[in-house]
Each structure stands twice: as structure tokens, then as C-alpha cells.
C-alpha positions as CSV (number, residue, x, y, z in Angstrom):
1,M,61.1,-47.6,56.2
2,K,60.8,-49.8,52.9
3,T,59.8,-47.7,49.8
4,P,56.0,-49.1,49.4
5,R,55.1,-50.8,46.0
6,P,53.9,-48.4,43.7
7,L,50.0,-48.5,42.9
8,P,48.2,-49.0,39.6
9,A,48.0,-46.1,37.2
10,A,44.6,-46.3,37.7
11,L,44.8,-44.9,41.4
12,S,46.5,-41.9,40.5
13,A,43.1,-40.3,41.3
14,P,41.4,-39.8,44.7
15,F,40.0,-43.5,45.1
16,T,37.9,-46.0,46.9
17,V,39.6,-48.9,49.3
18,Q,36.9,-50.9,47.3
19,E,38.4,-50.0,43.7
20,A,42.0,-50.9,45.2
21,A,41.0,-54.2,46.3
22,E,39.5,-54.9,43.3
23,V,43.2,-54.3,41.4
24,G,44.9,-56.1,43.7
25,V,46.1,-53.8,46.4
26,S,46.4,-55.2,49.6
27,R,45.3,-53.8,52.7
28,R,48.6,-53.0,54.2
29,R,49.7,-51.1,51.4
30,L,46.5,-49.0,51.9
31,K,47.7,-48.4,55.6
32,H,51.0,-47.2,54.3
33,S,52.0,-43.6,55.6
34,S,52.4,-42.3,52.1
35,L,48.4,-42.4,51.5
36,H,46.2,-39.8,52.9
37,I,42.6,-40.7,54.4
38,P,40.5,-37.8,53.3
39,S,37.5,-39.2,54.4
40,R,36.6,-42.9,55.5
41,G,37.0,-45.7,53.0
42,I,38.9,-43.3,50.3
43,R,42.7,-43.0,49.8
44,L,44.7,-40.8,47.5
45,L,48.7,-40.2,47.1
46,A,48.9,-36.8,47.6
47,E,46.9,-33.5,49.0
48,L,43.3,-33.3,47.4
49,P,43.2,-32.4,43.8
50,D,42.0,-28.9,42.6
51,S,39.3,-30.6,40.6
52,L,36.0,-31.0,42.2
53,N,35.2,-34.0,39.7
54,L,38.0,-35.8,41.4
55,Q,37.1,-35.0,44.8
56,A,33.6,-36.0,44.5
57,R,33.8,-39.5,42.7
58,P,35.1,-41.2,45.5
59,L,32.5,-39.8,47.9
60,T,29.7,-40.4,46.1
61,L,31.1,-44.4,45.3
62,V,31.0,-45.0,49.4
63,T,27.9,-43.3,50.2
64,Q,25.2,-45.5,48.2
65,F,22.7,-43.8,45.8
66,S,24.0,-40.1,46.3
67,A,25.3,-37.4,43.7
68,A,27.3,-34.5,44.1
69,S,25.2,-31.7,44.7
70,H,24.0,-28.2,45.7
71,A,27.5,-25.8,45.7
72,T,29.7,-28.7,44.7
73,A,27.7,-29.0,41.1
74,F,27.2,-25.3,41.0
75,L,30.9,-25.6,40.9
76,I,31.4,-28.6,38.3
77,W,28.8,-27.1,36.4
78,D,30.6,-23.8,36.1
79,F,27.4,-21.9,36.8
80,P,27.6,-17.8,36.3
81,G,26.3,-15.9,39.4
82,F,26.8,-15.6,43.0
83,L,26.1,-18.7,45.3
84,P,27.1,-17.3,48.9
85,G,29.8,-20.1,50.4
86,S,30.1,-21.8,47.3
87,H,34.1,-22.3,48.0
88,A,33.8,-23.0,51.6
89,P,35.4,-26.6,52.3
90,G,33.5,-29.6,51.9
91,I,31.9,-31.6,49.2
92,H,27.9,-31.4,49.2
93,I,26.2,-35.1,48.7
94,S,22.7,-35.6,48.2
95,R,20.6,-38.6,48.4
96,P,16.9,-39.5,48.5
97,D,15.2,-38.9,51.4
98,T,14.1,-42.5,52.1
99,M,17.6,-42.6,53.2
100,A,20.1,-41.4,55.9
101,I,21.9,-38.1,55.3
102,P,25.3,-38.4,54.3
103,R,27.4,-38.3,57.1
104,R,31.3,-38.1,56.8
105,R,34.4,-36.3,57.0
106,G,34.7,-33.8,53.9
107,V,31.1,-33.7,53.4
108,I,27.8,-31.6,53.7
109,G,25.2,-34.2,53.2
110,H,21.4,-33.4,51.9
111,V,18.5,-35.6,51.3
112,G,15.2,-35.0,49.0
113,Q,13.3,-36.4,46.5
114,F,14.8,-37.1,42.9
115,F,13.5,-38.1,40.0
116,D,15.9,-40.5,37.5
117,D,16.3,-37.6,35.0
118,E,17.9,-35.2,37.6
119,I,20.9,-37.1,38.4
120,T,23.4,-37.2,35.5
121,R,27.0,-38.1,34.8
122,V,30.1,-35.8,34.3
123,D,33.4,-37.3,33.9
124,G,32.2,-40.1,35.4
125,V,31.0,-38.4,38.6
126,L,27.2,-38.7,39.6
127,V,25.9,-35.1,39.7
128,T,22.7,-33.5,40.1
129,T,21.6,-32.2,36.6
130,R,21.8,-28.5,35.7
131,T,17.8,-27.7,35.9
132,R,18.1,-29.3,39.5
133,T,21.2,-27.8,40.6
134,W,19.7,-24.1,39.6
135,L,16.8,-25.3,42.2
136,D,19.1,-26.7,45.0
137,C,20.7,-23.4,45.2
138,A,17.8,-21.3,45.1
139,R,17.6,-21.3,48.9
140,K,21.0,-19.4,49.1
141,M,20.9,-17.3,46.4
142,S,19.3,-14.0,45.3
143,V,16.3,-13.8,42.9
144,D,18.8,-11.5,40.8
145,E,21.6,-14.1,40.8
146,L,19.3,-17.1,40.3
147,T,18.3,-15.2,36.9
148,V,21.6,-14.8,36.1
149,V,22.0,-18.7,36.2
150,A,18.5,-19.1,34.2
151,D,19.6,-16.8,31.6
152,H,22.7,-18.9,31.4
153,L,20.4,-22.3,31.1
154,L,18.3,-20.7,28.7
155,R,20.6,-19.2,26.4
156,H,21.0,-20.4,22.4
157,P,24.8,-21.1,22.4
158,R,27.1,-20.2,19.5
159,P,27.8,-23.8,17.9
160,A,31.2,-22.8,16.4
161,I,32.4,-21.6,19.9
162,E,30.8,-24.1,22.3
163,N,30.3,-27.2,20.5
164,R,26.8,-27.6,21.5
165,T,23.5,-26.4,19.3
166,K,20.8,-26.5,21.8
167,P,20.4,-24.6,25.3
168,Y,21.2,-26.1,28.6
169,A,17.4,-26.2,29.2
170,S,14.1,-24.7,27.8
171,P,11.6,-22.5,30.0
172,G,9.5,-25.3,30.2
173,Q,11.8,-27.5,31.6
174,L,12.8,-25.0,34.4
175,A,9.0,-24.6,35.2
176,E,8.4,-28.2,35.2
177,M,11.6,-28.8,37.7
178,L,9.7,-25.8,40.1
179,D,6.2,-27.9,39.3
180,R,7.8,-31.5,40.9
181,H,9.2,-30.0,43.5
182,K,6.7,-27.7,45.4
183,G,7.8,-26.8,48.7
184,T,11.2,-27.2,48.3
185,P,13.1,-24.3,50.5
186,G,14.0,-21.3,48.0
187,I,11.2,-22.6,45.3
188,R,9.4,-19.0,45.5
189,K,12.5,-17.3,44.8
190,A,13.2,-19.7,42.2
191,R,9.6,-18.8,40.3
192,L,10.4,-14.9,40.4
193,A,13.8,-15.7,38.8
194,L,12.0,-17.7,35.9
195,E,9.4,-14.6,35.5
196,Q,12.7,-12.6,34.9
197,A,14.5,-14.6,33.0
198,R,14.9,-14.0,28.9
199,I,16.3,-16.0,26.4
200,G,19.5,-14.1,24.6
201,A,21.3,-12.0,27.6
202,D,25.1,-13.5,27.6
203,P,26.8,-13.3,29.9
204,A,26.3,-12.2,33.6
205,P,26.6,-8.5,33.9
206,E,24.2,-8.2,30.8
207,T,21.6,-10.0,33.0
208,R,22.4,-7.9,35.9
209,L,22.4,-4.4,33.5
210,R,18.8,-5.4,32.4
211,L,17.5,-6.2,35.5
212,A,18.8,-2.9,36.7
213,L,17.3,-1.1,33.9
214,C,13.6,-2.7,34.0
215,R,13.8,-1.5,37.5
216,S,14.1,1.7,37.0
217,G,11.2,2.2,34.8
218,L,12.9,1.9,31.6
219,P,12.0,-0.1,28.6
220,E,13.0,-3.6,28.4
221,P,15.8,-3.7,25.8
222,D,15.9,-6.3,23.2
223,L,19.1,-8.6,23.7
224,N,21.5,-9.9,21.3
225,V,19.3,-9.2,18.2
226,G,21.3,-8.7,15.0
227,T,20.6,-5.2,13.4
228,V,21.5,-4.0,9.9
229,L,22.9,-0.7,10.0
230,R,23.8,-1.0,6.4
231,P,23.9,-2.8,3.5
232,G,26.6,-6.0,4.3
233,V,27.1,-4.7,8.0
234,V,25.1,-6.4,10.8
235,R,25.7,-5.7,14.5
236,Q,24.4,-7.4,17.3
237,P,24.8,-5.4,20.6
238,D,24.3,-6.5,23.6
239,L,21.1,-4.7,24.5
240,A,19.1,-2.5,21.8
241,Y,16.0,-0.1,21.9
242,P,15.8,-0.3,17.8
243,K,12.4,2.1,18.3
244,Y,15.3,4.9,19.6
245,R,18.2,3.5,17.5
246,I,19.7,3.1,20.7
247,A,22.3,0.2,21.3
248,V,24.1,-0.7,25.0
249,E,26.9,-2.8,25.4
250,Y,28.7,-4.4,28.5
251,E,32.8,-4.2,28.2
252,G,34.2,-6.5,30.1
253,A,37.9,-6.7,31.1
254,V,38.4,-8.2,27.4
255,H,37.9,-5.0,26.0
256,S,40.9,-3.7,27.1
257,E,42.8,-5.5,24.9
258,A,44.5,-3.9,21.9
259,A,42.9,-5.9,19.4
260,Q,39.5,-5.8,20.8
261,V,39.8,-2.0,21.1
262,I,40.4,-1.4,17.6
263,R,37.1,-3.6,17.2
264,D,35.3,-1.7,19.6
265,I,35.8,1.5,17.5
266,A,34.9,0.1,14.6
267,K,31.6,-1.2,16.1
268,E,30.9,2.4,17.4
269,E,31.7,4.0,13.7
270,D,29.5,1.7,12.4
271,F,26.7,2.8,14.9
272,S,27.3,6.4,14.7
273,G,27.1,6.2,11.0
274,A,23.7,4.4,11.1
275,G,22.3,7.3,13.4
276,W,22.7,5.0,16.5
277,I,23.6,5.8,20.1
278,L,26.3,3.3,21.5
279,V,26.2,3.5,25.5
280,R,29.2,1.7,26.5
281,I,28.9,0.1,29.7
282,S,31.8,-1.0,32.2
283,K,32.0,-2.7,35.5
284,R,32.7,0.7,37.1
285,H,29.1,1.9,36.0
286,M,27.6,-1.3,37.6
287,A,28.4,-0.5,41.3
288,N,25.7,0.8,43.6
289,D,23.1,-1.5,41.8
290,A,24.3,-0.1,38.4
291,R,23.0,3.8,39.4
292,A,25.8,4.7,37.0
293,A,24.9,2.7,33.7
294,V,21.0,3.0,34.5
295,A,21.8,6.8,34.2
296,K,23.8,6.5,31.0
297,V,20.6,4.4,29.4
298,R,18.3,6.8,30.7
299,A,19.9,10.1,29.3
300,A,20.3,8.0,25.8
301,L,16.9,7.7,25.6
302,A,15.7,10.9,26.9
303,S,17.7,12.4,24.4
304,R,15.8,10.5,21.5
305,G,12.3,11.6,23.0
306,W,11.4,8.6,25.5
307,Q,9.4,9.7,28.3
308,P,8.3,7.6,31.3
309,N,5.0,6.8,31.6
């Protein structure tokens, strides 16, 4: 078989037949067996790339007035939280409800009402915005997991690390999104999640821990507030009860690294020296609705005189 002419470099990622025609690729070349056809009007040189952006881009181009949405947007935005079925095959594509639902191989189609500011571009791909994606995923997510995402959107960033200075959204913007789309499936859960959301939680396990503590009748803790332990020493515990001098830290996998262990010991010494109790929580304590974590915090509070109402 004759070796086909190499494609232009611009077509190294999945591309549309129209894009190929615009750079002079013949229809005969597009029919060659070296090209895969993941969906009508789309070609690629190899198997589908791992990047959802690259998978979604041609699908939104061949589907008029469409954008990546729902689980696909959830993954593109790298949201925390558990969305059932988020890794199932297929790219979620949405378009206005005045048009037909997208139907093609590899696509899970949706229609809905969209405002202009609910669609944006991510690396050249049309995607529903973070706030709209949060609402679109509400139907399948639990209230607590929607709260995890809401906390993520509301959190003030660390500019030196994240290269941004503003939160992804404000409480008002999330509330406006809900008011725009009354009657949307899952909106009641989203409203409850917004009521539970707090500015300051980071990362997802901290949100889940906070919700478990409050649900168990314990006081609501402060979140990531700088605490002066002695002149020149300021610590910022994940959760804290300043009135009782109790700090709570969730320790993920990174806390097992040697350098982090040294830092954690120093942190505990700082709290202890200032008369604080540091309650250390791990993934193990979060099992069974965080019962072990709640018990540890409850015991610490009781030791400082706290009593349930």
C-alpha cells in the first residue's frame, strides 16, 4: 500500500474534515486507513488522546452552537468531589434547547437554556463555565459533594502557588446561577449545598470533615484562620476552635513524606507550647461518615469544657 502523504502539523490532534479541507488535505487522504474516525466528520491519526480538551474540541466544532458540559466539563475544570459516572465513556456536549439534542457516536447530548456568560473557552475549547458546570452536575451529585465543589469555587487562592488572586466564584454568583435556572434537575440539592458552603475550606476532605462535625452537633469550626501562638509564630490550622484552643488538621498522603513529618512535628510543638490541643485526622478517621474523626474532636472539645446544648 502506498505510504500516505504526511498531514500538516496543525492536524496532529483530533481534527474536523472541514479543518483538513481548509489546509488542503484531499478527501481521498481522509479516507486512508491510517486515520481513525471517532465520530462523523472527525479524524485523528492514532487512538483518542487522554486530554479531554482534545477529544471535545472537534465534537463542539462539528455540532453547531455547542459546548463541552456536565461530566466532561467537570473533569476539564478538575473539580474535586465525587460525580457518579464521571469517567464513563463519551463526551458530554450541550446546546440551546431551541435546537435538537446532539446525537452522534461518542457524544452524550444535552440541551438547556444558556446565557452568554455561561460558556467560555479552555485551551480553545468551548466549555460551560465553572458555575454552570456545578449546577449541571447537581442532578447526579450528593449535597455534600456539591458542597465540596462550592467550597472549591469560593476559596480564596494562594497567589504565589496558583497564579490567580480571586476566587473562581462568589456566593452571589452561585446564587445568581440558581436563580436563573429555577426548576433545573438537582437545583434543590444545589441550594442546600450553597447554604452549607463556606469560604476557607481547602481541600475536599476538609469540607467533608467540617460537614461531619456540624452534622454531629459539634460547634462549627473556623477555617484556615491565622493563629498567633507566640510572638513571631503564626499557624493556620485547617479547622479551629479558638475559644477552646483546639486546632484540627486533616493529614493526607503528603504528610507521610519525611520533610513534611518534620514540619508536622514542629507544628504540633508550637500548638502544644501555646496551650492548644492539635487533633490530627487522617483518611482512616474519615471512614463510616467520619465517626472516628468526630469522636476525636468531640473528646478534645469535652476536655476543654465544651458541652452539647
